C-alpha positions in Angstrom: -21.0 71.4 36.6 -21.4 67.7 37.2 -24.7 66.9 35.6 -26.6 68.5 32.8 -30.3 68.4 31.9 -31.3 66.8 28.6 -34.8 66.2 27.2 -35.3 63.1 25.2 -38.5 62.3 23.4 -38.7 58.5 23.0 -40.1 56.5 20.1 -43.6 56.5 21.7 -43.6 60.4 21.9 -43.0 60.5 25.6 -40.7 63.2 26.9 -38.1 62.4 29.4 -36.2 65.1 31.2 -33.0 63.5 32.5 -29.8 64.3 34.2 -26.6 63.3 32.4 -23.2 63.2 34.0 -20.4 65.3 32.4 -17.6 63.6 34.4 -18.0 60.0 33.2 -16.9 60.3 29.5 -20.3 59.1 28.3 -22.0 59.8 25.0 -25.7 60.5 24.3 -26.5 56.9 23.3 -25.0 55.5 26.6 -27.1 58.0 28.6 -30.2 56.9 26.7 -29.4 53.3 27.4 -28.7 53.9 31.1 -32.2 55.5 31.4 -33.8 52.8 29.4 -35.3 55.3 27.0 -35.8 52.5 24.4 -36.3 48.8 24.9 -33.2 46.7 25.5 -31.6 45.6 22.2 -33.1 48.5 20.1 -30.5 51.2 20.7 -26.8 51.1 20.7 -26.7 47.7 19.0 -23.2 48.2 17.6 -21.9 49.4 21.0 -21.2 53.0 19.8 -19.1 52.3 16.8 -21.3 54.4 14.3 -22.1 51.2 12.5 -25.9 50.6 13.0 -27.8 53.9 13.4 -30.0 52.4 16.1 -29.2 55.5 18.2 -30.1 58.0 15.5 -31.9 61.0 16.9 -33.1 64.4 15.7 -31.5 67.4 17.4 -34.5 69.7 18.3 -32.5 72.4 20.1 -30.0 75.0 18.9 -26.8 73.5 20.3 -23.4 73.8 18.7 -22.5 70.1 18.3 -19.2 68.6 17.0 -19.0 68.1 13.3 -20.0 64.7 12.0 -17.0 62.5 11.3 -16.7 60.4 8.1 -18.1 57.2 9.9 -21.2 59.1 11.1 -21.8 60.6 7.7 -21.5 57.2 6.0 -23.9 55.5 8.5 -26.5 58.2 8.2 -26.3 58.0 4.4 -27.5 54.4 4.7 -29.9 54.8 7.6 -33.7 55.1 7.4 -35.8 58.1 8.5 -32.8 60.5 8.2 -33.6 64.2 8.5 -31.3 67.3 8.2 -31.0 67.4 12.0 -30.2 63.6 12.3 -27.2 62.6 14.4 -26.0 59.4 15.9 -26.2 59.6 19.7 -23.0 57.5 20.1 -21.1 60.3 18.4 -22.2 63.1 20.7 -20.1 63.3 23.9 -21.8 64.5 27.0 -20.3 67.8 28.2 -21.5 70.9 30.0 -22.2 72.7 26.7 -25.1 70.4 26.0 -27.1 71.5 29.0 -30.7 71.9 27.9 -30.2 69.7 24.8 -33.5 68.4 23.3 -33.6 65.4 21.0 -36.1 63.0 19.6 -35.2 59.4 19.1 -35.7 58.3 15.4 -38.1 55.5 14.7 -36.6 51.9 14.8 -35.6 50.6 11.4 -37.7 47.4 11.6 
């Protein structure tokens, strides 16, 4: 499978059903940026280093995601609007197992 379908609900509540490539070594944050799901400069500010939480999203579907690493846990402990299902999009690699994933982008911190 080359592309998977992901549903992303943006900060305005608009649902976007997008195709994400599984063969380009991208993460969820990079896919959201490439589809311009959020205005330029409001997502992926740290470049995917788990240092800003601008790509925080809420996992709405039942997918088996990789465990949070220490950096992601630390960043989420300092972020705003954190929920039990919060994850950093930059820490979720796109692969075929994520087909059908549904996420909601967390509100901006400002």
